[in-house]
N, C-alpha and C positions, 0 to 999 in steps of 0.2 A: 505441476510446477506451481510454486508459491512465489508471489511477488509482493514484497512489502513496500508500500508507498508511504514515505514519511517526509516531513519538511516543515517549513515555517507556517505558522498560522496566518501569516500575512502574504502568503504566496497565492496569487490568483491569476496566473498566466496559463489558462487552460490549454491553449494551442501548443505551448511548449511541452506540458505534461503529456498531452494526447499524442503528439508526434513522437516523443521519446518512448512512451509505452508501446505504441504501435510498432515502431522500429524494433524494439527489444523483443516483443512477443513474436513478430514475424521471423526474426533471426534465430532466436533460441527455441521457440516452440516448434518450428518446422523440423528441428532435429529430434524432438521428443513428442511428436504429435499424438502419441497414444495416451498422454497425460492430460488431465484436466488443468485448466488455468484457474488459480485462486489468487485474487488480488486482495491483499490485507490492508486495511486502513483503520484508524482508531476512532473515527467519528468526530474528530475535532474540525475546526474551521481551516481554511487555507488548503494545503496540499492534500490532506485527508478528504476534505469535501470534494475536491476536484477528482480524486481517485474514484470516489463514489459516483460522481457524474459520469466519468468515463465508462465505468462498468455498466451503469444503467443505459447509457447511449449505445454501447457496443454489444452488450450481452443480456441486458434487461433482467439482471439478477444480482442481488447484493446481500451480503451478510456482513454486518458491522460488529466487530468485537471490541470490547473494552478490556484492557489489562492495566492493572495498577503496578507501578514501579516504585522502588525506593532506592535511594542512593546509599551505597555501602561506603561510609566515609573512610574506613581503614584501607580499602583497596581501590577506592575511587572508580567504581564500576556500577553499572545499573544492574539491580537484581530484580527479577520478576517475583512478585509476592503471590504465592499460590494459596488462595483461600478457598 
């Protein structure tokens, strides 16, 4: 199971993020407990940083990935740039 944590760079309410992730994982993962849990965060400050703290506190393992995105002005959607 992959969980993407994203949010504001000024979000520093660790207890809110931790409680939500724990509840979500306990509810969803129990149904699919044969899968590994992968928490994805982009390495920024705020919510991304708190996701990293959560993973290190709970699982003691982290992989931080960085992906560049560009705005497609014609369709007004984010496109991942595959380089």
